[in-house]
C-alpha positions in Angstrom: -71.0 10.5 6.7 -69.2 9.6 3.4 -70.4 6.6 1.4 -66.9 5.7 0.5 -63.9 5.7 2.8 -60.6 5.9 0.9 -57.1 5.2 2.2 -54.2 7.2 0.7 -51.8 5.1 -1.3 -49.0 6.1 1.1 -51.0 4.6 3.9 -51.4 1.2 2.3 -50.1 -1.6 4.6 -46.4 -2.4 3.9 -46.5 -5.8 5.7 -48.7 -8.9 5.7 -50.0 -10.3 9.0 -49.2 -13.9 9.9 -51.9 -15.4 12.2 -49.6 -18.3 12.9 -47.8 -16.1 15.4 -51.0 -15.7 17.5 -52.9 -19.0 17.1 -54.0 -20.3 20.5 -53.3 -23.8 19.2 -50.5 -24.3 16.6 -51.5 -26.0 13.3 -51.0 -29.7 13.2 -48.3 -30.4 10.6 -49.0 -31.7 7.1 -48.2 -35.4 6.9 -46.4 -37.6 4.3 -49.2 -40.1 3.4 -46.8 -42.9 2.9 -45.1 -42.7 6.3 -47.6 -40.7 8.4 -44.8 -38.5 9.5 -44.7 -34.7 9.2 -43.3 -33.5 5.9 -40.2 -31.3 5.8 -40.0 -28.0 3.7 -37.6 -29.6 1.1 -40.3 -32.1 0.2 -42.4 -29.2 -1.3 -39.5 -27.9 -3.4 -40.6 -29.5 -6.7 -44.0 -27.8 -6.3 -43.3 -24.4 -4.8 -40.3 -22.1 -4.8 -38.4 -22.1 -1.5 -39.1 -18.4 -0.8 -42.9 -19.2 -0.7 -42.2 -22.4 1.3 -40.5 -20.3 3.9 -43.6 -18.2 4.2 -45.8 -21.3 4.4 -44.0 -22.5 7.6 -43.2 -19.1 9.1 -44.3 -18.1 12.6 -43.1 -14.5 12.2 -46.0 -12.1 12.9 -45.3 -9.4 10.3 -43.8 -10.1 6.9 -42.6 -7.3 4.7 -44.3 -6.8 1.3 -41.6 -6.5 -1.4 -41.4 -3.1 -3.2 -42.1 -4.8 -6.5 -45.3 -6.3 -5.1 -46.4 -3.0 -3.6 -45.8 -1.3 -6.9 -48.2 -3.7 -8.7 -50.8 -3.5 -5.8 -51.0 0.2 -6.5 -52.8 -0.6 -9.8 -55.9 -1.1 -7.7 -55.1 -0.9 -4.0 -56.0 0.4 -1.5 -59.5 -0.7 -2.2 -62.5 1.5 -1.0 -64.6 0.7 2.0 -68.3 1.4 1.3 -71.1 2.2 3.7 -74.2 0.3 2.3 -76.7 3.1 3.1 -79.2 2.0 0.5 -79.2 -1.6 1.7 -79.6 -0.4 5.3 -82.6 1.8 4.3 -84.2 -1.1 2.3 -83.9 -3.4 5.3 -85.0 -0.7 7.8 -82.2 -1.8 10.1 -80.3 0.1 12.8 -77.2 -1.8 11.8 -74.4 0.0 9.9 -73.2 -2.1 7.0 -69.8 -1.7 5.5 -68.3 -3.7 2.6 -64.7 -3.8 1.4 -64.9 -3.6 -2.4 -62.3 -6.1 -3.8 -64.1 -6.1 -7.2 -62.0 -3.1 -8.3 -59.0 -5.2 -9.2 -58.3 -5.8 -12.9 -59.7 -9.4 -12.8 -62.6 -8.2 -10.6 -61.9 -10.1 -7.4 -59.6 -10.3 -4.3 -57.5 -13.1 -5.9 -54.7 -10.8 -7.3 -53.6 -10.0 -3.8 -51.8 -13.4 -3.7 -51.5 -13.9 -7.4 -49.2 -10.9 -7.8 -47.2 -12.0 -4.7 -46.8 -15.6 -6.0 -45.8 -14.5 -9.5 -43.2 -12.2 -8.0 -41.6 -14.8 -5.7 -41.6 -17.4 -8.5 -40.0 -14.8 -10.9 -37.1 -13.9 -8.5 -36.6 -17.6 -7.8 -35.9 -18.1 -11.5 -39.2 -19.8 -12.5 -40.4 -19.1 -16.0 -43.8 -20.8 -16.1 -46.6 -21.4 -13.7 -49.4 -24.1 -13.6 -52.6 -23.8 -11.7 -56.2 -24.8 -11.4 -59.4 -22.7 -11.2 -63.0 -23.4 -10.4 -65.3 -20.5 -11.4 -62.4 -18.7 -13.0 -61.6 -16.0 -10.5 -58.2 -17.5 -9.6 -57.2 -18.5 -13.1 -57.8 -15.0 -14.4 -56.0 -13.4 -11.4 -52.9 -15.6 -12.0 -53.0 -14.9 -15.7 -53.0 -11.2 -14.9 -50.2 -11.6 -12.4 -48.0 -13.7 -14.8 -48.6 -11.1 -17.5 -47.3 -8.4 -15.2 -44.1 -10.3 -14.4 -43.5 -11.9 -17.8 -44.2 -15.5 -16.9 -46.0 -18.2 -18.9 -49.2 -19.5 -17.4 -51.3 -22.7 -17.9 -54.7 -23.0 -16.2 -56.7 -26.2 -15.7 -60.3 -25.0 -15.3 -63.1 -27.2 -13.9 -65.0 -28.4 -17.0 -68.5 -27.4 -15.8 -67.3 -23.9 -15.1 -65.3 -23.8 -18.3 -68.5 -24.4 -20.2 -70.7 -22.2 -18.0 -68.3 -19.2 -17.9 -66.5 -18.7 -21.3 -65.7 -15.1 -20.5 -63.3 -16.1 -17.6 -61.4 -18.1 -20.2 -61.3 -15.1 -22.5 -59.9 -13.0 -19.7 -57.1 -15.5 -19.1 -56.3 -15.7 -22.8 -56.3 -11.9 -23.1 -53.5 -11.8 -20.5 -51.6 -14.5 -22.4 -52.4 -17.6 -20.4 -53.5 -21.0 -21.8 -56.7 -22.3 -20.3 -58.0 -25.9 -20.8 -61.1 -27.7 -19.4 -60.3 -30.2 -16.7 -60.1 -33.2 -16.7 -58.0 -32.7 -19.8 -56.0 -35.0 -22.1 -52.9 -33.0 -21.3 -51.9 -35.0 -18.1 -51.9 -38.5 -16.9 -54.4 -37.7 -14.2 -56.7 -36.0 -16.6 -56.7 -38.9 -19.0 -57.5 -41.3 -16.2 -60.7 -39.4 -15.3 -61.7 -38.9 -18.9 -61.4 -42.7 -19.4 -63.8 -43.2 -16.5 -66.2 -40.6 -17.9 -65.6 -38.7 -21.2 -68.1 -36.1 -20.1 -66.7 -35.7 -16.5 -67.8 -32.3 -15.1 -64.5 -32.0 -13.2 -63.7 -30.8 -9.7 -61.2 -28.6 -8.1 -59.5 -31.7 -6.7 -59.0 -33.1 -10.2 -57.8 -29.7 -11.6 -55.3 -29.5 -8.8 -54.0 -32.9 -9.6 -53.5 -31.9 -13.2 -51.7 -28.7 -12.3 -49.4 -30.3 -9.8 -48.5 -33.0 -12.3 -47.8 -30.3 -14.9 -45.6 -28.4 -12.5 -43.4 -31.4 -11.4 -43.0 -32.8 -15.0 -42.3 -29.5 -16.8 -39.1 -27.5 -17.1 -38.8 -24.3 -15.0 -42.3 -24.6 -13.8 -43.9 -24.4 -10.4 -47.5 -24.8 -9.1 -49.6 -22.0 -7.8 -52.7 -22.3 -5.5 -55.2 -19.5 -5.0 -56.5 -20.5 -1.6 -56.1 -22.9 1.3 -52.4 -22.7 2.0 -50.9 -20.5 4.7 -48.9 -18.2 2.5 -52.0 -17.6 0.3 -54.0 -16.5 3.4 -51.0 -14.4 4.5 -51.0 -12.4 1.3 -54.7 -11.7 1.5 -54.5 -10.1 4.9 -53.9 -6.7 3.3 -57.7 -6.6 2.9 -58.4 -6.7 6.7 -55.4 -4.5 7.5 -56.7 -1.8 5.2 -60.2 -2.2 6.5 -59.0 -1.7 10.1 -57.3 1.6 9.1 -60.4 2.7 7.2 -62.8 2.0 10.0 -60.5 3.7 12.5 -60.6 6.8 10.3 -64.4 7.1 11.0 -64.3 5.8 14.6 -66.0 2.4 13.8 -65.2 -1.2 14.8 -67.2 -4.2 13.6 -69.5 -6.3 15.9 -69.7 -8.8 13.1 -67.3 -9.8 10.3 -68.7 -11.8 7.3 -67.1 -13.4 4.3 -67.9 -16.2 1.9 -65.6 -19.3 2.1 -64.7 -22.0 -0.4 -61.0 -22.7 0.2 -60.8 -19.8 2.7 -58.8 -17.0 1.0 -61.1 -14.0 0.8 -62.7 -14.7 4.1 -59.3 -15.0 5.8 -58.0 -11.9 4.1 -60.7 -9.9 5.8 -61.1 -11.6 9.2 -57.6 -12.7 10.2 -56.5 -9.2 11.5 -59.8 -9.1 13.4 -59.4 -12.6 14.8 -56.1 -11.4 16.3 -58.1 -8.8 18.2 -60.6 -11.5 19.3 -57.8 -13.7 20.6 -56.6 -10.7 22.7 -60.1 -10.1 24.2 -62.1 -8.1 21.7 -65.8 -9.1 21.5 -66.6 -9.8 17.8 -68.5 -12.4 15.8 -66.9 -13.8 12.7 -69.0 -15.8 10.2 -67.8 -17.9 7.3 -70.6 -18.5 4.7 -70.6 -21.5 2.3 -72.9 -23.3 -0.1 -75.3 -26.0 1.2 -74.2 -28.0 -1.9 -70.5 -27.9 -0.7 -70.8 -27.6 3.1 -67.2 -28.2 4.1 -67.3 -26.3 7.4 -70.9 -27.0 8.4 -71.0 -30.7 7.6 -67.5 -31.8 6.8 -65.2 -33.5 9.4 -61.9 -32.2 10.8 -59.5 -34.8 9.3 -56.3 -35.3 7.5 -57.1 -35.4 3.8 -55.4 -35.0 0.5 -55.6 -31.6 -1.2 -56.4 -33.2 -4.5 -58.4 -36.0 -6.0 -55.4 -38.0 -7.4 -53.8 -38.1 -4.0 -50.5 -36.3 -4.9 -50.4 -33.8 -2.1 -49.4 -34.2 1.5 -52.2 -34.8 4.0 -53.6 -31.5 5.3 -55.4 -31.1 8.6 -58.6 -29.5 7.6 -62.4 -29.7 7.5 -63.2 -31.8 4.5 -65.9 -33.5 2.5 -63.4 -36.1 1.2 -61.1 -35.5 -1.7 -63.3 -37.6 -4.0 -66.1 -34.9 -3.8 -67.5 -33.7 -7.1 -69.9 -30.7 -6.8 -73.3 -31.0 -8.4 -73.3 -29.6 -12.0 -76.2 -27.3 -11.0 -73.9 -25.3 -8.7 -73.6 -21.9 -10.4 -71.0 -20.2 -8.1 -67.5 -21.0 -7.0 -66.8 -22.2 -3.5 -66.5 -25.8 -4.8 -63.4 -27.1 -2.9 -63.7 -30.3 -0.9 -61.5 -28.9 1.9 -60.9 -25.8 3.9 -57.7 -23.9 4.7 -56.0 -25.5 7.7 -55.9 -22.0 9.4 -59.6 -21.5 9.0 -60.3 -25.1 10.1 -58.2 -24.7 13.2 -60.0 -21.4 14.2 -63.4 -23.1 13.7 -62.2 -26.0 15.9 -61.1 -23.4 18.6 -64.5 -21.6 18.5 -63.0 -18.3 17.2 -65.2 -18.3 14.1 -68.5 -19.8 13.1 -69.9 -21.2 9.8 -73.2 -21.1 8.0 -74.4 -22.8 4.8 -76.9 -21.3 2.4 -78.8 -22.7 -0.6 -78.2 -21.4 -4.1 -81.6 -19.7 -4.6 -81.5 -17.7 -1.4 -78.0 -16.4 -2.1 -79.0 -15.3 -5.6 -82.0 -13.6 -4.1 -79.7 -11.7 -1.8 -77.5 -10.8 -4.7 -80.5 -9.3 -6.6 -81.4 -7.3 -3.5 -77.8 -6.0 -3.2 -77.8 -5.1 -6.9 -81.1 -3.3 -6.6 -80.0 -1.2 -3.6 -76.2 -0.7 -3.8 -76.1 -1.0 -7.6 -73.2 -3.4 -7.9 -73.8 -6.9 -9.2 -72.0 -9.3 -6.9 -70.2 -12.5 -7.9 -72.2 -15.6 -7.0 -69.6 -16.4 -4.3 -70.1 -13.0 -2.7 -73.9 -13.6 -2.6 -73.4 -16.1 0.2 -71.9 -13.4 2.4 -74.6 -10.9 1.5 -77.3 -13.4 2.5 -75.6 -13.6 6.0 -75.3 -9.8 6.2 -79.1 -9.5 5.4 -79.8 -12.0 8.2 -77.7 -10.2 10.7 -79.1 -6.8 9.8 -82.7 -8.1 10.2 -81.7 -9.6 13.6 -80.3 -6.2 14.7 -83.7 -4.7 13.7 -85.5 -7.3 15.8 -83.3 -6.7 18.8 -83.2 -2.9 18.3 -79.4 -2.8 18.4 -77.0 -0.6 16.4 -74.6 -3.2 15.3 -71.7 -2.6 12.9 -71.4 -5.3 10.2 -68.3 -5.6 8.0 -68.4 -7.8 4.8 -65.8 -8.7 2.2 -67.4 -7.9 -1.2 -65.0 -10.4 -2.7 -65.7 -9.8 -6.4 -68.2 -8.4 -9.0 -70.5 -10.6 -11.1 -70.3 -9.0 -14.5 -68.7 -12.1 -16.0 -71.2 -14.3 -14.1 -74.3 -12.9 -15.8 -75.2 -16.3 -17.3 -75.8 -17.6 -13.7 -78.0 -14.6 -13.0 -79.9 -15.3 -16.2 -80.4 -18.9 -15.1 -81.7 -17.7 -11.7 -84.0 -15.0 -13.2 -85.4 -17.5 -15.7 -86.1 -20.1 -13.0 -83.5 -22.6 -14.2 -81.4 -22.7 -11.0 -82.1 -25.4 -8.5 -81.3 -25.9 -4.8 -79.2 -28.9 -3.9 -78.2 -29.9 -0.4 -75.4 -32.5 -0.2 -76.7 -35.6 1.7 -75.0 -36.6 4.9 -74.7 -40.2 3.7 -72.7 -39.0 0.7 -70.3 -37.2 3.0 -69.9 -40.3 5.1 -69.1 -42.4 2.0 -66.5 -39.9 0.8 -64.8 -39.7 4.2 -64.7 -43.5 4.9 -61.4 -43.9 3.1 -59.8 -41.4 5.4 -60.3 -43.5 8.5 -56.9 -45.1 8.1 -55.2 -41.7 8.7 -54.5 -40.2 12.1 -56.8 -37.5 13.4 -55.5 -33.9 13.7 -54.7 -33.1 17.3 
């Protein structure tokens, strides 16, 4: 059997799949924190263009991908599906392991699937500049690339600890013409507030989001862009799973297990949402979201209404959360740092259609080293979480003597994350598990808000 399964460009999906049409239980609505009432689409207009707001609230099952977006996708899509023969042999497993290689995009991750779409919709709406946040830098570099493709200005607020740890992500963004600053920054009121509290503040995605939203609503011809969490972001990512379904069908395979790493939920959702539709309609399939033990949103967080940012400027979103005041430990070398989880992913976990596992930093890097030593590709630290789960499931298949099919989203390469590998190899990385009492403290302020139904 071939090691790589290619899809012809003409067979690339022409529509995105919207899971909201098939959810067993509809999403609870976002709430206005001042009134406790559901927000209306027009309340989001200062932040997002209306064409994206329409996608955010849509219940239409299939949404056409604009020709201009398809044209840009062809720079790297369809992405290849790989059979991980060498990893299988190393593990001596009867499982057949496949991974969707999203690292072949120009920025090296899955993120441009929505960045290109968002840049396009902003462009046709008349927007000239976009503001965003980024953690490890994958999203910032993807939006910088997308804005470059459509002639838009781009300002990126990058979590300070990552800005310092990963200078090459910043260089990527600047190469594509974006301006990248460490967050908290002196450029916004929110940033100055956190710097006054701590001039060496390591930052968090919640703070960076606050800065980017403030920038968007106070700057001319500017809108905000988010790389994960929101419904329209997950929608754009489904091209991953739709391609994977076509590729597996070409070789007569279907997964028993689907695995992806999860921070805000975008790459995991991109792969699994088309498969969860099959599960809703009776297909037997296990779907696993993998997250860091230092940011255990799904495994230790609570299903609550919470702000999407630290400065409390967003609506209240129904999601698994660690509390919007959460700041990741500075020793955390990968991404997956967000305090909350996409409402769609949160709902599906509540409904038992997916499961979640948390892994420590050291075991995930060990898994990444194993993958690099067998399949050759060096994975992003985020992707290592999914690889650790795949290795677990492959070993379990060996113990049970079952020929399982495992599908993973290889969400990005780690070539710009080599400093983290250097820290691991030299013994400088540490494990950190977020204490339960810290989570309880962070969530206490949310008790005044209603619980999602």
